[in-house]
DRENFIKE-436806 format. One record per residue: residue number from 0; residue in one letter; chain; x, y, z of N, C-alpha, C in turn. Coordinates in Angstrom, 3 decimals. Layout:
N
+-------+-------+------+----------+----------+----------+----------+----------+----------+----------+----------+----------+
| kolfi | volum | pavo |      n.X |      n.Y |      n.Z |     ca.X |     ca.Y |     ca.Z |      c.X |      c.Y |      c.Z |
+-------+-------+------+----------+----------+----------+----------+----------+----------+----------+----------+----------+
|   NUM |     A |    A |        X |        Y |        Z |        X |        Y |        Z |        X |        Y |        Z |
...
+-------+-------+------+----------+----------+----------+----------+----------+----------+----------+----------+----------+
END
This chain:
141
+-------+-------+------+----------+----------+----------+----------+----------+----------+----------+----------+----------+
| kolfi | volum | pavo |      n.X |      n.Y |      n.Z |     ca.X |     ca.Y |     ca.Z |      c.X |      c.Y |      c.Z |
+-------+-------+------+----------+----------+----------+----------+----------+----------+----------+----------+----------+
|     0 |     M |    A |  150.189 |   41.459 |  -17.433 |  148.773 |   42.877 |  -17.661 |  148.264 |   42.708 |  -18.949 |
|     1 |     Y |    A |  148.966 |   42.831 |  -19.976 |  148.275 |   42.533 |  -21.209 |  148.814 |   41.525 |  -21.916 |
|     2 |     K |    A |  148.039 |   40.805 |  -22.522 |  148.329 |   39.681 |  -23.559 |  148.220 |   39.785 |  -25.096 |
|     3 |     S |    A |  147.253 |   40.850 |  -25.498 |  147.052 |   41.031 |  -27.009 |  146.956 |   42.417 |  -27.165 |
|     4 |     I |    A |  147.607 |   43.010 |  -27.917 |  147.462 |   44.387 |  -28.371 |  147.370 |   44.732 |  -29.647 |
|     5 |     L |    A |  146.484 |   45.644 |  -29.998 |  145.849 |   45.866 |  -31.490 |  146.822 |   47.246 |  -31.628 |
|     6 |     L |    A |  147.436 |   47.288 |  -32.977 |  148.127 |   48.311 |  -33.435 |  147.417 |   48.664 |  -34.437 |
|     7 |     P |    A |  146.527 |   49.786 |  -34.776 |  146.010 |   50.327 |  -35.943 |  147.104 |   51.079 |  -36.629 |
|     8 |     V |    A |  147.224 |   51.042 |  -37.888 |  148.005 |   51.787 |  -38.600 |  147.487 |   52.022 |  -40.038 |
|     9 |     D |    A |  147.742 |   53.377 |  -40.731 |  147.535 |   53.856 |  -41.745 |  148.708 |   53.966 |  -42.653 |
|    10 |     L |    A |  148.865 |   52.811 |  -43.231 |  150.241 |   52.887 |  -44.187 |  150.483 |   54.046 |  -44.962 |
|    11 |     G |    A |  149.408 |   54.834 |  -45.227 |  149.621 |   55.937 |  -46.095 |  150.297 |   57.066 |  -45.359 |
|    12 |     H |    A |  150.195 |   57.246 |  -43.966 |  150.337 |   58.227 |  -43.252 |  151.434 |   57.783 |  -42.110 |
|    13 |     E |    A |  152.466 |   57.961 |  -42.228 |  153.543 |   57.573 |  -41.266 |  153.358 |   57.949 |  -40.040 |
|    14 |     S |    A |  152.599 |   59.198 |  -39.651 |  152.388 |   59.768 |  -38.326 |  151.536 |   58.731 |  -37.689 |
|    15 |     S |    A |  150.755 |   57.872 |  -38.058 |  149.862 |   56.922 |  -37.688 |  150.570 |   55.875 |  -36.851 |
|    16 |     W |    A |  151.776 |   55.844 |  -37.159 |  152.780 |   54.371 |  -36.601 |  153.983 |   54.777 |  -36.234 |
|    17 |     I |    A |  154.620 |   55.924 |  -36.545 |  155.948 |   56.106 |  -36.294 |  156.416 |   56.204 |  -35.040 |
|    18 |     K |    A |  155.318 |   56.599 |  -34.225 |  155.723 |   56.608 |  -32.652 |  155.100 |   55.509 |  -32.036 |
|    19 |     A |    A |  153.894 |   55.290 |  -32.469 |  152.922 |   54.048 |  -31.904 |  153.458 |   52.726 |  -31.814 |
|    20 |     A |    A |  154.093 |   52.374 |  -33.230 |  154.619 |   50.928 |  -33.209 |  155.831 |   50.718 |  -32.489 |
|    21 |     P |    A |  156.895 |   51.539 |  -32.053 |  157.804 |   51.373 |  -31.125 |  157.234 |   51.102 |  -29.805 |
|    22 |     V |    A |  156.006 |   51.930 |  -29.284 |  155.348 |   52.049 |  -28.059 |  154.821 |   50.469 |  -27.698 |
|    23 |     A |    A |  154.127 |   49.878 |  -28.972 |  153.474 |   48.863 |  -28.925 |  154.593 |   47.694 |  -28.654 |
|    24 |     V |    A |  155.678 |   47.768 |  -29.039 |  156.555 |   46.828 |  -29.260 |  157.175 |   46.823 |  -27.851 |
|    25 |     D |    A |  157.474 |   47.741 |  -27.242 |  157.899 |   48.191 |  -25.958 |  156.892 |   47.307 |  -24.929 |
|    26 |     L |    A |  155.632 |   47.726 |  -25.118 |  154.691 |   47.375 |  -24.274 |  154.464 |   45.557 |  -24.296 |
|    27 |     A |    A |  154.525 |   45.325 |  -25.447 |  154.375 |   43.500 |  -25.914 |  155.565 |   43.146 |  -25.251 |
|    28 |     R |    A |  156.818 |   43.549 |  -25.499 |  158.005 |   42.835 |  -24.711 |  157.813 |   42.884 |  -23.222 |
|    29 |     Q |    A |  157.629 |   44.283 |  -22.740 |  157.153 |   44.099 |  -21.104 |  156.555 |   43.131 |  -20.420 |
|    30 |     Y |    A |  155.217 |   43.036 |  -21.408 |  154.116 |   42.049 |  -20.732 |  154.255 |   40.877 |  -21.467 |
|    31 |     G |    A |  155.085 |   40.370 |  -22.393 |  154.843 |   39.403 |  -23.107 |  153.770 |   39.306 |  -23.829 |
|    32 |     A |    A |  153.405 |   40.134 |  -24.609 |  151.877 |   40.286 |  -25.350 |  152.431 |   39.775 |  -26.940 |
|    33 |     I |    A |  151.211 |   39.572 |  -27.636 |  151.473 |   39.876 |  -29.019 |  151.017 |   40.768 |  -29.555 |
|    34 |     I |    A |  151.408 |   41.178 |  -30.950 |  150.909 |   42.538 |  -31.405 |  149.988 |   42.136 |  -32.680 |
|    35 |     N |    A |  148.645 |   42.670 |  -32.860 |  148.015 |   42.474 |  -33.932 |  147.845 |   43.671 |  -34.763 |
|    36 |     V |    A |  148.015 |   43.612 |  -35.984 |  148.445 |   44.896 |  -36.868 |  147.103 |   45.065 |  -37.581 |
|    37 |     L |    A |  146.344 |   46.123 |  -37.831 |  145.276 |   46.286 |  -38.516 |  145.266 |   47.775 |  -39.458 |
|    38 |     T |    A |  144.973 |   47.636 |  -40.628 |  144.885 |   48.891 |  -41.560 |  143.460 |   48.746 |  -42.182 |
|    39 |     V |    A |  142.802 |   50.036 |  -42.336 |  141.443 |   50.246 |  -42.638 |  141.587 |   50.943 |  -43.695 |
|    40 |     I |    A |  140.888 |   50.740 |  -45.062 |  140.593 |   51.465 |  -46.090 |  139.677 |   52.098 |  -45.925 |
|    41 |     P |    A |  139.516 |   53.424 |  -45.934 |  138.072 |   53.968 |  -45.677 |  137.125 |   53.636 |  -46.678 |
|    42 |     D |    A |  135.874 |   53.330 |  -46.549 |  134.823 |   53.374 |  -47.541 |  134.688 |   54.683 |  -48.281 |
|    43 |     F |    A |  134.013 |   54.327 |  -49.823 |  133.798 |   55.527 |  -50.578 |  132.831 |   56.505 |  -50.030 |
|    44 |     G |    A |  132.049 |   55.797 |  -48.970 |  130.582 |   56.827 |  -48.531 |  129.595 |   56.667 |  -49.474 |
|    45 |     M |    A |  129.169 |   57.163 |  -50.001 |  127.856 |   57.268 |  -50.968 |  128.228 |   56.583 |  -52.135 |
|    46 |     P |    A |  127.365 |   55.449 |  -52.454 |  127.481 |   54.626 |  -53.645 |  127.648 |   55.533 |  -55.011 |
|    47 |     M |    A |  127.560 |   56.682 |  -55.047 |  127.472 |   57.610 |  -55.915 |  129.208 |   57.932 |  -56.372 |
|    48 |     V |    A |  129.732 |   57.932 |  -55.153 |  131.130 |   58.299 |  -55.323 |  131.759 |   57.138 |  -55.807 |
|    49 |     G |    A |  131.536 |   56.120 |  -55.423 |  131.956 |   54.671 |  -55.838 |  132.095 |   54.586 |  -57.478 |
|    50 |     S |    A |  130.952 |   55.026 |  -57.820 |  130.578 |   54.821 |  -59.415 |  131.608 |   55.337 |  -60.172 |
|    51 |     F |    A |  132.476 |   56.479 |  -59.700 |  133.641 |   56.976 |  -60.248 |  134.967 |   56.342 |  -60.608 |
|    52 |     F |    A |  135.074 |   55.260 |  -59.906 |  136.201 |   54.348 |  -59.546 |  135.886 |   53.204 |  -60.751 |
|    53 |     P |    A |  136.894 |   52.461 |  -61.046 |  136.837 |   51.341 |  -61.989 |  136.040 |   50.295 |  -61.191 |
|    54 |     A |    A |  135.644 |   49.136 |  -61.969 |  134.724 |   48.332 |  -60.969 |  135.525 |   47.592 |  -60.017 |
|    55 |     N |    A |  136.674 |   47.064 |  -60.324 |  137.883 |   46.326 |  -59.436 |  138.683 |   47.184 |  -58.428 |
|    56 |     F |    A |  138.598 |   48.458 |  -58.374 |  139.298 |   49.413 |  -57.684 |  139.466 |   48.862 |  -56.346 |
|    57 |     A |    A |  138.021 |   48.710 |  -55.459 |  138.292 |   48.408 |  -54.088 |  139.177 |   47.168 |  -54.026 |
|    58 |     D |    A |  139.097 |   46.054 |  -54.828 |  139.449 |   44.855 |  -54.558 |  141.064 |   45.164 |  -54.895 |
|    59 |     D |    A |  141.634 |   45.981 |  -56.016 |  142.865 |   45.929 |  -56.377 |  143.476 |   46.742 |  -55.152 |
|    60 |     A |    A |  142.861 |   47.856 |  -54.680 |  143.351 |   48.686 |  -53.538 |  143.526 |   47.849 |  -51.959 |
|    61 |     L |    A |  142.647 |   46.858 |  -51.840 |  142.736 |   45.955 |  -50.750 |  144.105 |   44.960 |  -51.040 |
|    62 |     A |    A |  144.203 |   44.402 |  -52.107 |  145.217 |   43.424 |  -52.603 |  146.595 |   44.207 |  -52.224 |
|    63 |     R |    A |  146.602 |   45.534 |  -52.609 |  147.839 |   46.305 |  -52.761 |  148.168 |   46.579 |  -51.055 |
|    64 |     T |    A |  147.028 |   46.924 |  -50.459 |  147.080 |   47.173 |  -49.056 |  147.661 |   46.037 |  -48.142 |
|    65 |     K |    A |  147.261 |   44.685 |  -48.535 |  147.770 |   43.701 |  -47.801 |  149.164 |   43.521 |  -47.999 |
|    66 |     E |    A |  149.495 |   43.711 |  -49.046 |  151.035 |   43.564 |  -49.607 |  151.829 |   44.428 |  -48.837 |
|    67 |     E |    A |  151.475 |   45.852 |  -48.673 |  152.025 |   46.906 |  -48.243 |  152.140 |   46.465 |  -46.292 |
|    68 |     L |    A |  150.974 |   45.783 |  -45.876 |  150.880 |   45.658 |  -44.510 |  151.975 |   44.555 |  -44.328 |
|    69 |     K |    A |  152.371 |   43.397 |  -45.051 |  153.241 |   42.698 |  -44.816 |  154.446 |   43.037 |  -44.804 |
|    70 |     K |    A |  154.931 |   43.893 |  -45.837 |  155.966 |   44.658 |  -45.709 |  156.379 |   45.525 |  -44.276 |
|    71 |     F |    A |  155.188 |   46.393 |  -43.866 |  155.247 |   47.001 |  -42.930 |  155.471 |   46.257 |  -41.584 |
|    72 |     V |    A |  154.745 |   45.023 |  -41.356 |  154.882 |   44.291 |  -40.356 |  156.191 |   43.623 |  -40.195 |
|    73 |     S |    A |  156.666 |   43.084 |  -41.397 |  158.132 |   42.764 |  -41.097 |  159.340 |   43.569 |  -40.800 |
|    74 |     E |    A |  159.032 |   44.996 |  -41.313 |  160.000 |   45.926 |  -40.791 |  160.132 |   46.309 |  -39.460 |
|    75 |     H |    A |  158.948 |   46.296 |  -38.794 |  158.597 |   47.114 |  -37.407 |  157.939 |   46.372 |  -36.405 |
|    76 |     I |    A |  157.564 |   45.035 |  -36.669 |  157.122 |   44.203 |  -35.510 |  157.986 |   42.831 |  -35.771 |
|    77 |     P |    A |  158.621 |   42.554 |  -34.163 |  159.488 |   41.480 |  -34.318 |  158.499 |   40.309 |  -34.532 |
|    78 |     A |    A |  159.107 |   39.114 |  -35.212 |  158.215 |   37.954 |  -35.734 |  157.705 |   37.486 |  -34.535 |
|    79 |     E |    A |  158.458 |   37.235 |  -33.270 |  157.949 |   36.520 |  -32.208 |  156.968 |   37.105 |  -31.512 |
|    80 |     M |    A |  156.794 |   38.566 |  -31.667 |  155.501 |   39.128 |  -31.214 |  154.384 |   39.287 |  -31.959 |
|    81 |     L |    A |  154.466 |   38.860 |  -33.341 |  153.334 |   38.981 |  -34.400 |  152.317 |   38.185 |  -33.846 |
|    82 |     G |    A |  150.927 |   38.850 |  -33.929 |  149.764 |   37.870 |  -33.886 |  149.273 |   38.065 |  -35.215 |
|    83 |     K |    A |  147.933 |   38.464 |  -35.335 |  147.293 |   38.352 |  -36.759 |  147.448 |   40.043 |  -37.559 |
|    84 |     T |    A |  147.268 |   39.903 |  -38.435 |  147.508 |   40.989 |  -39.473 |  146.177 |   40.905 |  -40.305 |
|    85 |     R |    A |  145.460 |   42.110 |  -40.383 |  144.183 |   42.205 |  -41.274 |  144.372 |   43.717 |  -41.889 |
|    86 |     A |    A |  143.831 |   43.481 |  -43.141 |  143.517 |   44.792 |  -43.977 |  142.011 |   44.714 |  -44.563 |
|    87 |     I |    A |  141.358 |   45.727 |  -44.091 |  139.896 |   45.651 |  -44.766 |  139.447 |   46.828 |  -45.042 |
|    88 |     H |    A |  138.359 |   47.033 |  -45.416 |  137.524 |   48.201 |  -45.805 |  136.487 |   48.483 |  -44.773 |
|    89 |     G |    A |  136.210 |   49.924 |  -44.597 |  135.184 |   50.181 |  -43.409 |  135.419 |   51.360 |  -43.214 |
|    90 |     T |    A |  134.753 |   51.627 |  -41.954 |  134.750 |   52.989 |  -41.130 |  135.635 |   52.689 |  -40.213 |
|    91 |     I |    A |  136.949 |   53.577 |  -40.146 |  137.918 |   53.330 |  -39.465 |  137.865 |   53.044 |  -38.061 |
|    92 |     Y |    A |  137.321 |   54.024 |  -37.103 |  137.032 |   53.676 |  -35.639 |  136.093 |   52.398 |  -35.628 |
|    93 |     K |    A |  135.233 |   52.321 |  -36.294 |  134.462 |   51.059 |  -35.817 |  135.037 |   49.916 |  -36.342 |
|    94 |     R |    A |  135.860 |   49.500 |  -37.295 |  136.629 |   48.380 |  -37.712 |  137.894 |   48.177 |  -36.403 |
|    95 |     I |    A |  138.295 |   49.652 |  -36.054 |  139.345 |   49.286 |  -35.089 |  138.658 |   48.521 |  -33.828 |
|    96 |     I |    A |  137.573 |   49.019 |  -33.362 |  136.666 |   48.495 |  -32.234 |  136.444 |   47.095 |  -32.327 |
|    97 |     I |    A |  135.721 |   46.833 |  -33.759 |  135.390 |   45.323 |  -33.835 |  136.313 |   44.468 |  -33.796 |
|    98 |     N |    A |  137.677 |   44.816 |  -34.653 |  138.616 |   43.865 |  -34.736 |  139.518 |   43.827 |  -33.351 |
|    99 |     A |    A |  139.445 |   44.789 |  -32.658 |  139.899 |   44.750 |  -31.104 |  139.215 |   43.495 |  -30.538 |
|   100 |     D |    A |  137.975 |   43.455 |  -30.660 |  137.150 |   42.567 |  -29.890 |  137.159 |   41.278 |  -30.511 |
|   101 |     E |    A |  137.431 |   41.096 |  -31.893 |  137.500 |   39.607 |  -32.584 |  138.910 |   39.308 |  -32.208 |
|   102 |     F |    A |  139.879 |   40.014 |  -32.200 |  141.137 |   39.668 |  -31.965 |  141.636 |   39.183 |  -30.493 |
|   103 |     G |    A |  140.552 |   39.686 |  -29.479 |  140.768 |   39.110 |  -28.352 |  141.625 |   40.015 |  -27.556 |
|   104 |     C |    A |  141.564 |   41.399 |  -28.139 |  142.919 |   42.352 |  -27.622 |  142.161 |   43.092 |  -26.218 |
|   105 |     D |    A |  143.433 |   43.285 |  -25.338 |  143.034 |   43.863 |  -24.094 |  143.772 |   45.263 |  -24.156 |
|   106 |     L |    A |  144.340 |   45.612 |  -25.338 |  144.813 |   46.908 |  -25.378 |  144.891 |   47.396 |  -26.779 |
|   107 |     I |    A |  144.645 |   48.773 |  -26.960 |  144.625 |   49.329 |  -28.178 |  145.785 |   50.313 |  -28.222 |
|   108 |     V |    A |  146.758 |   50.356 |  -29.246 |  147.785 |   51.490 |  -28.969 |  147.730 |   52.271 |  -30.718 |
|   109 |     L |    A |  147.404 |   53.525 |  -30.233 |  147.333 |   54.228 |  -31.425 |  147.767 |   55.683 |  -31.325 |
|   110 |     A |    A |  148.064 |   56.378 |  -32.664 |  148.548 |   57.694 |  -32.547 |  147.377 |   58.383 |  -32.226 |
|   111 |     S |    A |  147.549 |   59.760 |  -31.808 |  146.510 |   60.612 |  -31.324 |  145.692 |   61.016 |  -32.571 |
|   112 |     H |    A |  146.406 |   61.554 |  -33.833 |  145.956 |   61.955 |  -34.862 |  147.088 |   61.963 |  -35.963 |
|   113 |     R |    A |  146.608 |   62.215 |  -37.229 |  147.432 |   62.836 |  -38.403 |  147.610 |   64.260 |  -37.923 |
|   114 |     P |    A |  148.739 |   64.908 |  -38.359 |  149.041 |   66.204 |  -37.950 |  148.116 |   67.201 |  -38.750 |
|   115 |     E |    A |  146.823 |   67.293 |  -38.469 |  146.219 |   68.131 |  -39.145 |  145.750 |   69.430 |  -38.196 |
|   116 |     K |    A |  145.659 |   70.608 |  -38.587 |  145.272 |   71.754 |  -37.816 |  143.987 |   71.862 |  -37.271 |
|   117 |     A |    A |  142.896 |   71.107 |  -38.071 |  141.511 |   71.038 |  -37.699 |  141.237 |   70.414 |  -36.169 |
|   118 |     D |    A |  142.084 |   69.152 |  -36.150 |  142.208 |   68.391 |  -35.110 |  142.844 |   68.915 |  -33.696 |
|   119 |     Y |    A |  141.972 |   68.784 |  -32.588 |  142.345 |   69.394 |  -31.256 |  142.184 |   68.182 |  -30.298 |
|   120 |     L |    A |  143.587 |   68.251 |  -29.591 |  143.669 |   67.020 |  -28.381 |  143.603 |   65.631 |  -29.264 |
|   121 |     L |    A |  142.477 |   65.109 |  -29.527 |  142.581 |   63.944 |  -30.401 |  141.933 |   63.842 |  -31.710 |
|   122 |     G |    A |  142.511 |   63.075 |  -32.554 |  141.685 |   62.977 |  -33.879 |  140.629 |   62.358 |  -33.842 |
|   123 |     P |    A |  139.608 |   62.760 |  -34.638 |  138.188 |   62.130 |  -34.482 |  138.241 |   60.684 |  -34.290 |
|   124 |     N |    A |  138.990 |   59.817 |  -35.217 |  139.014 |   58.415 |  -34.902 |  139.627 |   57.913 |  -33.681 |
|   125 |     A |    A |  140.602 |   58.648 |  -33.209 |  141.210 |   57.809 |  -31.713 |  140.202 |   58.254 |  -30.671 |
|   126 |     A |    A |  139.438 |   59.578 |  -30.947 |  138.470 |   59.970 |  -29.829 |  137.408 |   59.079 |  -29.822 |
|   127 |     R |    A |  136.767 |   58.649 |  -30.945 |  135.781 |   57.768 |  -30.791 |  136.351 |   56.178 |  -30.354 |
|   128 |     V |    A |  137.513 |   55.775 |  -30.787 |  138.012 |   54.451 |  -30.079 |  138.025 |   54.697 |  -28.602 |
|   129 |     V |    A |  138.497 |   55.648 |  -27.999 |  138.691 |   55.847 |  -26.451 |  137.427 |   55.867 |  -26.040 |
|   130 |     R |    A |  136.376 |   56.622 |  -26.563 |  135.025 |   56.577 |  -26.067 |  134.266 |   55.344 |  -26.204 |
|   131 |     H |    A |  134.352 |   54.397 |  -26.991 |  133.584 |   53.293 |  -27.488 |  134.376 |   51.857 |  -27.105 |
|   132 |     A |    A |  135.682 |   51.978 |  -27.119 |  136.162 |   50.504 |  -27.234 |  135.857 |   49.962 |  -26.014 |
|   133 |     N |    A |  136.003 |   48.678 |  -25.676 |  135.780 |   47.912 |  -24.491 |  137.213 |   47.513 |  -23.971 |
|   134 |     Q |    A |  138.329 |   47.999 |  -24.715 |  139.684 |   47.613 |  -23.950 |  140.247 |   48.917 |  -23.587 |
|   135 |     S |    A |  141.318 |   49.046 |  -22.925 |  142.226 |   49.944 |  -22.602 |  142.808 |   50.316 |  -23.666 |
|   136 |     V |    A |  142.990 |   52.031 |  -23.815 |  143.524 |   52.481 |  -25.072 |  144.780 |   53.134 |  -24.619 |
|   137 |     F |    A |  145.623 |   53.024 |  -25.340 |  146.996 |   53.598 |  -25.094 |  147.190 |   54.795 |  -26.269 |
|   138 |     I |    A |  147.143 |   56.069 |  -26.056 |  147.173 |   57.159 |  -26.887 |  148.796 |   57.593 |  -27.019 |
|   139 |     V |    A |  149.302 |   57.528 |  -28.196 |  150.737 |   57.928 |  -28.425 |  150.636 |   59.354 |  -29.164 |
|   140 |     R |    A |  151.135 |   60.308 |  -28.521 |  151.142 |   61.647 |  -29.105 |  152.401 |   61.939 |  -29.656 |
+-------+-------+------+----------+----------+----------+----------+----------+----------+----------+----------+----------+
END
């Protein structure tokens, strides 16, 4: 049924993957699918905000994140199930949707939200992914 799964993770928040990663692995095992892993570093927003950071901050953050993603993948995704990995800057929900399409995924597995009291039912990124993705979305609570 599923051939390619996207697992978006926030490496700084274990709650984004602690339950979702095992579900993605189980689904991949069940369907013989591959797992593509994505992490998104949020944009600064307004250029004025970015001016408060060192000139090479974004590049350094991306390089560190890529190394952390390699470590995450080696610890949580079986090598035979691993598809593509990507660490990028951008708006989280938009990058999830774009990369799911680019990777040719037919399922997105993600946690419902980080545990914040302001979120009800689904976090804002998960809700937007559910609403706008071309793929089926499996929300893990």
